[in-house]
N, C-alpha and C positions, 0 to 999 in steps of 0.2 A: 400610490398614495405615500407621501412621506410619513413615516413613524417617527414620532417624538416621544421620548421619555423625559419626564420631570421628576427631579429627585427632591421631595419635599412638598408637603401639602399645607403649607402656611399661606399667608394671604397672597404672596407673590406667585407661588407655585400654582394656587388654585385659580387666580385670575389669568395667568398664562394659559391654563388649560382651557378657560372659557374663550379667551380670545383666539387661540389657536384652532380650537374646535370650529368657532365661528368662521374661520377662513378656510376650512375644509380639511384640516390635517387630522391624522389619527394620533391620539394622545393617550398617554398611559402615566399616571401618577404614582410615584412609589414613596411611601410615608415610613419613617424609621420606627415610630411608636406603634404599639400593638393597637391601642384603643386610642382614638383622637378625642380629647376631651376639651370644653371650652375654657381653657386656661387663660390666666392673665387678668389685666385690668383695662383701664381705658386707653384708647387711642384716638388719633384724629385723622381723617381723610380730607385733605386739602381740596379746593374747587377743581383743580384741574384733573385731579385723579378721581373725585367723585363723578365727574362728568363721564368719565370712561365707564364707571359701573353702571350709571343710568343709560349709557348707550347699549350696554349688555342686557337691558331690560330688567335692572334690578331696583330701579327708582321706587316702586310701590313698597317693597319690603323694606328697604332702607328707610324711607319715610315713616314707616311704621315701627321701626326699631330704634334708629338712631336720632339724636338731638341735631336739628339743624342750628348750627351755631350762629348767634347773632354778631357777635365780636369778641375780640380778644382784649381784655382790658390789662394794662400794665400798671402796677401800683407800687408805691414804696411800702416799707414795712410799717409805716405809720398810717398807711391807708390812703395817701394822696393819690389821685388819678393821674398818672403820667400821660398815658395815651389810650385811646380806644380805637382799635383797628377793626372796622368792620369786615365780616367775612360771609355775607349772605348775599343772595342774588339781587336784593334792593340796592345793594352797595355797587352793583356793577359786575359781579362775578357771573360766569356761565352757568355754574352749578353751586349748590351749597357746600360749605365745610360741614362734615358730620363728625360728631363726637360719638363714639360708640365703645361698647366693651369688645375687646379684641376677640374673645372667644365667640361672641355672637355674631361678628363680622365674619369669622372663619367658617362658622357653621352655615351661615347664609350662603357664602360662596360654595361650600361643600355640597349642600343641598342642590344647588344650581348644577354643580358638575355631575352629580349623580342622576339628576333629572334629565339633563342633556346628553351627556356622554354614555350613560348606563351605570348601574349600581356597582359594577366592577371597575369602574374607571380609576378608583383610587385603590391601591393595595396597601395594606398596614403591615407593621413588622418587618419592612424591607429597608434597613439601613444601608445606604450606598457607602462602600469602603473605597472603591477605586474603580477606574474604567481602563479599557484597552479599545484601541481602534485601528483600523486599516483605511484603505482608501474608499470602502464602500459601506462600512457600518462601525457601530460602537457596541462593544459588549460591557455591560453595566455588572458589576460584582457586588453581592450584598453580604451582610456580616453573617448570615445563616448558611453560606456556602453557595447559595443559588446564583444564577446569573440570567440576564435578559439582554436580547438584541434589539437595537434601534437604529434609525439612520441618523437621528440627532439627539443629543443629550442636554438638558437644561438643568444646571446646577442652582437649585433654590434652597439649599440645605443649610442656610442661615449663616450666623456669626462664626461657628466652628466648622465650616463647610470642608468636608473631606475632598471634594471636587477642587475647590480652590487650592487646597494644600498640594494637591497633585500637579495642578498647573503651575503654581507659584511654590515649589518646594522650600526654597530658601527664604521664604517671607519670615520676617521677625515676629515677635509676640504682639498681642494686642496693645494698643496704644491707650494709656490711662490718663485722663483729663486731670484728675485730681478731686473728682466729686464723687461722693456716694450718694445714690438715690433710695429712698424708701417709698413704696407705693401702696395704696390700698383703696378700696371702695366701700362706702356705707350708705344705708338708706337713711335719708333725712327728709325733712320737710324742704319744699322747694325754696331755693336761694335765690332771691332777686327775681328776674324774668324767667329764670328756668332755662336759659338758652345762652348764658355768657360763660367764656372760659376767662379765668383770671390768673395772672402770673405776678407775684409779689415778692420783694426782697432785692437781692443782688446776686452777684456770681459766686459769692461765698455762703451765703444763707438765702435759700429760695423756696417759695411755697407755690404749687401750681394746683389748681382745682377747676374741675368742670363737670357738668352732669353728663350722663352717658346713657339714658334711658328714656326714650319718647313715651313708652307706656306708663312709666312712673309720672312724667310731666303731665300727661292727660289727666291723671288722678290728683294733681297738685301736689305731688311729692317729687322726689328726686332720688336717683342712684347717683351719689356724689363720688366722683374719682379724685384722688388727690396724690400729688407727688411732693415729697420733701427732700430738698438737696442741701448737702454740707460738704464742705471742703475737708478732705481727709487725705493727708499725704500718704499715709501707710495703711491702706484699706485691706479688708479681708477678701478673698476670692476674687482676683482680677482675671487671672488667665484661665480659671473654670468658671467664668462668670455664667450664672444661670438665673434667668429672670423669674423662675419659680421658687427660688431659695427663700425660706422664711427668715424674717429680719427680727432683731431686737428692738427695744423702744427707748433707748437711752437718747437717741438723737432729739426726741420730742422737746427736751429742755431748752434747746437752742431757739425755739420759737415762741417762748413765752412772751416775749415783748412785741410780738406782731399784733397791731391793733386794725383789724379790717372790718369794714363796714359790712354787715348782713351775716358775719360768721366769726366763730371762735375757732380758730385753726387748731388748738390744742385740744379742746374738746372733741372736734371732728376726728382728729387721730386717735384719741383715747377711745373713742367709740367703735373704732374699726376692729373686727375680729382678727382678721388676716393681714399681716403686713409682710410684704416682701422686700428684699434689698438686692441692689445691683449696682456694680460700679459704672460710672460713665466712660464707656471705652468705645473706640472704634479700630479701624485699622487705616495704615497709610494708603493712599489711593495707588493702584497698580497701573501700568501702562497698557495692560491688555487683560481681556477676560476670557478670549477665545482660543482654543487649541484644536484646530482641524474641525471636528464634528461636535464639539463640546464648548459650551459657553456658560456664563454665570449670570445671576439675575437676582435683585433684591440685595438683602444683607450679605448673601455670599459674594456679590460683587462689590457692594459699596457700604458696608456697615458705617453708620454715622451717629454722632451725638443726637439724642432726642430734643434737640433744640429746633424750633420752627416746625416741630411736628411733621417731618417730612419723610421719615424711614418707610412707612406703609405706602405713602403716596407714591414715592419714587419707584417703588417695586411695582405697583399698579401701572405706572407710566412706562416702566420697562416692558411689561407684558404686552401693552397695546403696540408698543413700537416694534417689539420682536415679530408679533404676528404680521404687521403691516409690511415689515421688510421681507419676511420669509415668503409671504405670498407672491412677491416679485422674484425673489431669488431663493428658491427652496432647497438650499444646501449650505455647505460651508461658507460659501461666498455672502450668503445671507446673514449668518452669524456675525460675520465680519462688518457687513454694513450696519447692523443693529449696534455693535460695539462701537463703531465710528461715530454713531449719532449720540449714544447714551454715556459712554465712558468719560468723555470731557466734562460734560454737563454735571454728572453726579461728583466727579472728583473735585470740581469746584465748590460744589455744596458741601462736601465733606469739610473742606478746609475752611469754607465760610462759617459753618456751624462751630469749629473750634474757636472761632473769634467771636463767639455768642450770637451770631445771626441777628434776628430782630430783637432778640432780648437784650442787645447792647444798650437799649434805652434804660433799662434798669440800672446799669453801672453808670451811665451819665447822670441819672437822678441821684444815685447814692453818693456820688462824688460832691454834689452841690447842695442837697438837702441835709440840713443839720438836726431838724425836729419836727414834731407834729404841727407847729405853728407856721412853717414856711409856706410859701405860695409857689407852687410849680411854675405858674405862668410867669412869675417874676425871675425864674431861674433858668428856664429852657424854653426856646420858641418852638412853635408849632411846625415851623418849617424844618427845624432841625430834627425833630422827631419824624416827620413824614419822610425825610430823606433816608433815614435808616430802613423804615418800613417798606419804600418803594424800592430801595435797593435790594432787599431780600426778596421781595416778590419777584423782581427781575431774574435773579439768580436761581430761584426755586422754579421759575416757569408759571406762576399762577398771576396773570395780570388782570387788572380790571377793565372792564369795557367802558365804565365811566369813572370819574373820579370820586373818591370817597372824602370822608372828613378827617380832620386831624385828631383832636381830643375827643370827639363825641362820635360814637357810632350810630349808625342810622337803624 
């Protein structure tokens, strides 16, 4: 039986463990931290990725934990509805889009890995520093001086991947887009229908919010996740970017002119106890991920801007693709087959996100809307908006089975 080691117990690594185990491989996951904690705030899992999690038998626990997102509303800072892009199964997708706390999703996957692969399937306190390999095996070296052997090594060790750095030793620094992000989550009354994601503003000043707790929604409440983005040409902490870093609150002042229906964005941010900050960074796409018996997956392979909410989703798709290819070619040739399928797709997505992806409709509106009394329908056609949305769905790989609407979600 092929022995596969996975470096990193994040969403990509844990999903890969489940997919590979399902295909009959022997899997061991190594995680750098000593104790895995449910860190982070909200993330989204797109329909094409959530379909994979549901196929893995996680539908019931996802439905009980995460919000099934009805639609994404794009708005101006004055509150105009630019576009409502439906993301539910009624709109023709094969599975729901889920909005969920990152830590809850990670633990949901971790519990499934321990249940199916065994309680020792994930070993903590094992930070991978490098690897060595020959024609028959890989030796994984850890920061504590230990090592382990395997047949194949999958690097899911994130944005600052040591495995990627060994495969691409001459790679340059992180690529900074020019935007700083502040994030938080706060308990609130239910906003609107309790299932809508809202993105408002433009490329320079943007506010994103969505609920992330199905349990709270069933009680008529919300755990409301938000992201505030500002252009900052000289940000703090780019090359040592850490999404758990605590943030200051001077950025809130830039959002006082936002006038959005159903919420006071400044009050929402002021009420949040813990705020983190993170620069919008990615890496230039590389031509290959695989070196012999070693390959990359998720953020280690294709870190991308959190535009279009596709980071976790693409990692999940990586995991399924890898397992499907390896079951046919259980060796280095299978890693190359996986790379051939996924590297071009994700490289295109990284570059598309740099051009604002589906959020380009915000900049279209910002260039034409001059004040709260303007009418969106007089300035932008529904066809123009749908062209942007449909184009991104095609690049990201989540296509509708049936056509949705332009300005109003179903």
